[in-house]
N, C-alpha and C positions, 0 to 999 in steps of 0.2 A: 504494500500500500504506500502511496506517495502522499505525504502530508505537507500542508503549507500553513505557517503561522503568520497571519497578516496583521502586524501591529501598525495601526494608522492613527493619525492625529484627529480625533473626533472633536466636534464643537457641541458643547452642551446646548440642547434645545433646538439645534438645526438638524432636524431629523432627515430632511430630504438631502442635505449635503452629506450626511453620514452614510446614507444608503448609496448615494452616488460613488463615494469613496470605496465602499464595499464592492460595488459592481466593477470598479476599475481594478481592484485587486483580483477579483474573480476572473477578469479577462486575462490578466497576466498568468494566473494559476492555470487557466485552460491551456494557454500556450505551453506551459511546463508540465502538462498532463497530470495535474494534481487530482487525487481522489477525495481527499478530505481537507477542507479549508477552515481554519479556526480564526475567529475574531475575538477581541477582548470583551471583558465584562461591560455590560450596558453600552455596547458599541453603537446601538441604534440611536440612543438619546444622549450619549456622553455621560461622563462621571465626574463629580456627583451631581445628579439633577436636583438635589435638595427639595425645596417645597414645590417645585414643579410637579412632583409626584402627587401632591394634594389637589391638583387641578384635573377635573374630570376630562376636559377636552385634550389635555396633554396625554393622558392615559389612552384615550381613544386613538390619538395619532401614533402612539407607540405601537398599538395593535395594527393599524393600517400600514405602517412603514415596515414592520417585520414581515408582513405579507408581501409588500413590494420587493423587499430584499430577496425573499424566497423566490418570487416569480421571475426575478432577473438573474437567478443563479440556478438554472434547472439541471445542469449537467454534471454535478458532483454533490457530495454531501457537505453541508455548511453547518458550523456551530457558531452562534452569535448571541451576545447578551442583549436583553431588552427588559423593560418593565412590563410584567404580565399582570393583568387584572382579571379577577374572577369573583363574582358575588361581592363586589365592593371591597375586596381585599387585594392588595398589591404584593407582588413578589419580585425579587431580583432573580431573573430566570435566564436560562440558556435554551434557545430554540435550536432544535436539530431539523435542518431543512434538506429536502431532496425532492427531485421531480417537480420542482417549482412550488412546493408547499411546505408549511410547518407540519412536520410529522410527529415529533416528540418534544416534550418540554421537561427540563430539569429545574427545580426550584432550590435556590441556595439555602442551606440549613444554618450555617454559622454566620450570624449577622453581627459584625463588629460594631461596638458602641463606645469607642475610646478614641483619644487623640482627635484626628480630623473626621472620624467616622460617626455617623448618626443613623445607621441603617435600621435600628429598631423603631425609630420615629416614623419610618415610611413603609417598612416591609414586614410581612409575616414570614415565619420560618417554614421552609419546606420540610418534608419528612420522609421522602422516598428516593432511593438511588435510581439512577438511569443508566442502563447498559445498552449499547448499540453495537452493530457489527458492520464494518466496511471492508470489503474485499478479503474476508476471512480473518480480519484482525478485530478482536473484541475490545471495546472501549468502555471505560466508565467516565462519566461527565461530572466535573466539580466546578465550583466557582470560588476563586480567590481564598477567602478565610477558611474555607472547608479544609484545605490541606495544611493550615497552620495549627490545626488541632489533630495531631497525627494519631494519638491513641483512640480518640473518638472516631476518626475516619476509618481506621482499621476495623473497628466494631461495626460501624455503619455499613461498610461494604462487605462484611464477612460472608453473608449469604450469596453475594454476587461473584465471589472468587471461584476459580481464577479468571483473570482477564489479562490482556497483553499490554494495554496502554491506558494510563490515567490522563485524561485531558483536563487542564485547569485553565479557565478563562479568567483574566485578572485585571483589576485596576489598582495596582499596588503603588502608592505614592513613594516618591524618591526621598531619601536622605543620604548624605554621603556615607559610604561604607556599607550600605544596606545590601548591595549585590552579593556580598559574601554570605550574609544571613540567608538570602533567597537560595543561593546555590546549595547551602547545607540542607535547607528544608526540602528541596527537590531531591537531593541525594538520599536523605533519610527516608523520604516518602517512597522512592523507588525500591530501596532495600526492605523497608517494612512490608510493602505490598507485593514485592517480587514482580514488579512490572516496570516498563518504561514510563516516562512522564513527559508530556508535552504541555508547556506553560506559555500562554500567549498574553502578554502584558500590553497595556495601553501606552501611548506615547503622547506627550504634549503638556502644555500648561493650562491650568484652569484656576483662575484667581490666584490664591496662595499656593495651591498644590501643583506639583509637577510629577509627570509620569515619564520614566526614563526608557521605556521599551525593554530592550534586552530580553526578549522572549527566548526561552531555552528548551533544549531537548536533553533528557537524561536517559541512559540505557538502564536495563534491569539490574545492572551491577552498581548503580548509583553514580556512574561517571557522567559528568556534564560533557556532552558530545559537541554541542554547538550553541552559540548565542547570536541572536540578531543584533543589529546595530544599536548603539546607545544614542539616545536623544535624537533619533531620526526614524522616519517611517521605513519599514522593511518588510520583505516577504521571505521568510526563512523556509526553505524547502528541503525535505529529507525523505529517504526511502526507509520504511519500517519493514523488517523481515523477522519472522519468528522461525526458530529451528525446531527440530524434533523434540528437544528438551524444554521447549517453551521459553528459551532465552530469546530476548528481543535485541536485535542488532539494528543500529541506526547509521545510515550513511547520508551525510548532507551533500547537497548539490551546491556548486559555486564556491568561491573563496571564503575563508573565515572572515567574519566582519571585524573591523578594527574596533578596539575598545579604548576608553580613556587610559592614559599611561600611569596615572596615580590619582590620589584623592583630590589634590588641588586642581588637576586637569578636569576631573569629574565635576567638581564644583563650578569651574569656569564654564563648561558646556551647559550645565544645568541653568546657570544664571542667564546665559545667552538665549537658550530656548525659552525660558520663562519670560524674559523681557520681550522677545519677539512675539510670542503667542498672546501675552496680555495686551500688547500694543495693537496688533493686527486684529485679534478677535473682538476687540472693543472699538474697532472702526477708525483707529488712528494710523496715519502714515509716518508722521514726523514726531520727534520728541525734542524737548529742550531741557537744559539743566544748568544750574549755577556751577561755574568752575572757579574754585577758590585758589587753585594751586596746591591744594592738599591731596593726600593720598586717596581719600574716599571718593571725592568727585572725579579724580583721575581714573580710578578703576571703573567707576560707573560709566564714564564717557567711553572707555575702551569697549566695555561690554555692549553699550548701546550701538556703537559702530559695527561691531561684529554681528549684532542681532539684526540691524535695520539698514546698514549701509551708511557710508559717510555723508551722503547727500541728504540724509533724513535726520541728522543730528545737529542741533544748534547749541553752542556753548556760550554762556554769558558770564562775564566777570563783573562784579559790582563793588569796586573798592571804596574804602574810606581811608582816612589818615592812619588807621590802625593796621592796615594791610602793608606788609613789607614789600619793598621793590622786588625781592626774590620771589615771593609767592605770586605776585602779579605777573612777573616775567615767566614763571613756570606754567601758569595757566595758559599764556599765549603760546609757549613752546609746545605744550601738549596739543592744543588745538591745531597748531601747524603740523605737528607730527601725524595727527589723525586726518588732516586735510578737511576739517569740518568748518562750517560757518561759525564765526566767532564775533561776539559783540562786547564792547566795553561800555558799561553804563555806570559812571561814578555816582555814588549815592550820598556823598558827604554833605552836599548842599541840601538835599532832601532831609537828611538827619538833622541838620541845623534848624530847618524850618519846623520840624516836629518838636525839637528840643525847645525852641523859642515859644511855641504854642503851649507846651506842657509846663513851661516855667511859670505860667500864671496859676498853676495848681500848687497849693501849699504842700510842701514836702518833696516836690520833684527836685532831683539833683541830676546834674549832667555827668553822672558816673554811676557805677553800681549795676546790679543785675537788670533792673528795668531798662536802663539806658542801653546796656549791651544787647538785651533781647529786642529792643526797638530796631536795631540794625538788621537783625535776622528777619523781623517782620516786614521791614521795608523791602528787603530782597525777595521775600515770599510774595509780597504784593506785586512786585515787578514781574516775577516769573509767571504768576497767574494771569496778569494782564496781557503779557505776551502770548500766553496760551490761548486766551480768548481771541486775540487778534489773528493768530496764525492757525488756530485749530490743532495745535501740537499738544502732546501729552507731557506734563511736567514730571520728570523723574527726580525723586528725592535721593539724597546721598548719605543718609545716616546709617551707621552700622549697628549690629546687635548689641555691642557693648554699650554704646551711647544710648540706644533705645531702652535698654534694660534699666539704666539708672537715671533716666530722664535728662541726660546731658544733651538737650536739644530745646528748641523754642517752639512751643505750640503756636500754630499759625505763622511760623517763621520758616526755619529750615525743614520743618516737618510738613509744610504745605506742598501738596502735589497730588499726582494721580497714582503713582506706582513707586514703591520703595525697593529698588533693585537689591540692595545689600542689607535689607532689614534683618535678615536672619544670619548674617555673616559676622562672626566676632572679629574685632579689630586685628587680633593676631593673624587671622586667616586673610584679612584684607592685605596685610603686608606680604604674605606668601603669594597671594594672587598677583600682586604687582610685579613681584620677581618672576613669576611664571609667565606673565604677559610679555615681559621683555625677553625672556628666554625663547618663547615660541615664535616671537616676531623676528628674532635675530638682530634686534636693534633696541636702542634706548627709547622706546615709545613713551614710557613714563619717565621723565627726567630723573636721574639718580638722586638729585637733591630733594625731590618730593618724597622719596623713599627713606632717605637718611635724616631729613630734618625733623626735629622734635615736633609732634603734632600740636596744633594750636587752633582755637576758634577765631583768633585775631579780632576780638571784640573790644579789647583794650590793649594798651601798650605792653609789650613783652609778655603777653599771656601764653601759658603753656597748659596743655590738658592736665599735666601732673600737678598743677596748682589746685585742681578740684578733684582729681581721681588718682587712685593708686596706679602703679605701673600696669600696663595693659596685660602683661603675662599673668600677674597676680589677679587682676580684675577678672580676666576671662576664666581663670581656674575656679574662682569663687562662683561666677555666674553659671558655668557648666554644672557645677555641683548643685547649686540652689535651683536654677531654672530648669535645666534639662534632666537632672537626675533626682529632683525633689528631695534633696538632702536637707536635713535640719541644720540650724546654726550649730547645735551641739556636735553633730557629725562632722561638719566642716572644720570646726575648731579642733576636735580630737584627731583629725587627720593631719594636723600640724600647721594649719593656716592661722595667721594672726587674728586674735579675738577681736580687737578693736576694729580692724578693717572689715572682717566678716560681718559684724553687727551693723556697721555703718552702711555697707553695700546692701545688705538685706533690707534695711530701712528704706534706702533709696529705691530699690526694686519695688517694694510693696507700695510706696507712696506715689509712684508714677504710673500706676495702672491706668489712671484717667487719661494720661497723655497717649499711651499706646492704643487705647480704645478708639482714639480719634485720628490715628495715623493711617495712611494708605496701606493697602495690602502689599506684600512683597514675596519673593520666591522662598519657599521653605527648603532649607538644605540641611538642617540639623534634625536630631531626633525629636526635639520639641521646640517649635517656633512660637513666638507671640502671635496671638490671633486665635484661629479655630483650634489649634493644638493645646493651648493653655488658657483656660477661661476662669479667671478669678474675679470676685466681686470688686467693684471700685470702692464702694462703701464697705470697709472691712477692718474690724478692730482686732483681728487675730495677729499677734506679734510673735514671729519665730525668734527665739532667743530669750524669751521671758523666763526660761528655766535655767539661766546661766549663772545663778548666784553661787553655785558650787564649783565653778570653773575659774 
């Protein structure tokens, strides 16, 4: 039997587009004489459809479009995900289609309800296995989370064994390093069930979530035989052969797909795809961003050019007397290196006008936090005004370290439509900048930008370290507290300085209100701010209140 895994970039809610893409993949599969073509989870409607599932007309269109998909693919067996409705109940289902019709349906049993997932809000649990046969090969159908509960899965499929191939259609969100976890799950699944595994994953960005593709095939010995492309659409084709001992051999057609060279390369490609998809899927062609001459805006600019092309990126520098000649020059150098449109809009005269007006208010002083933040808000206003004028999407440039502790200005540098590096810790931003220069073979990001101590430049001689600990220490604390949910006690007992831990935790907790109002950004870590981590803004629980004995 020849199998094809068709990972394509679906668009949530654009059912006709998704069906068209499936038909295009089907046409290629016909040319390659594929017998079984697999598409990802909820590929008809895109993932996650969220509260669209609560709309009756949306559910009706899901049914109509899965039938259209089947009618347009009559000459092989197709497995594709869709939202199924029966008696006012909805299911996350896999349709098995052949001879132009939906012939069988499998309903997902394990519905994830953690992290970015809310499936129990929308779907009912399935309760029955589904086995089919294609050209003498016996297949069991599963959906995503079903194979992450291996002991349960073995019991669930017990009465159906033996079979040759487990098919898993998936929409498994990306975070860096997760591919190793997936490979182990597929390998363990193959060994536990004594069968080969075909895993077809979604590709593309959807709001904060990114899907990396990398559909895979594992043989019955648990060896990963082949992976589809990372962060690109792909059709992975292989021949499945069973021998007299029921061992399953897999032979892939075509060259091995290239994969990211390391985790930083993986993150880079994820950010590029996430930025491209958010921009294009929301109807924008161009983006603009403030270029400060700092490392964050430099990395975001490079990612934007890689995602959208240099002709679609506009950089704006907005200096005051607090910006050094070096950072102003580096902003221009970066724009020149990227060959993007570049504007200089000095804001000091605007700042003085605001300052003069506010001087009539008792207590206003031309220094301090309010005055510093006023500069950021002027810049945010200019960027949003240019966005209105040009129809371009504003990219914000704040990183995860700053976002975590509120080292940003609400309605200032946080103003915009998409936060490219929102989930990228500052220490990784530095590694990305070095990687960018390495892969480009030149100093795209000026070396001074990378080596200069970071500064918001909102007052004379300002440094980030005036307000924050060293970023290596800060990111270690944030990883433990935000991503691993460790308590203050656990962090301190691990050897981290008590005073710094307690201070950073207070800042993280106190700035939830800012994060709730910031734009979405690409999720690249195990736990991103946003859908991944939902804490109340009004919240009197204080981690670290039990520190009296430490």
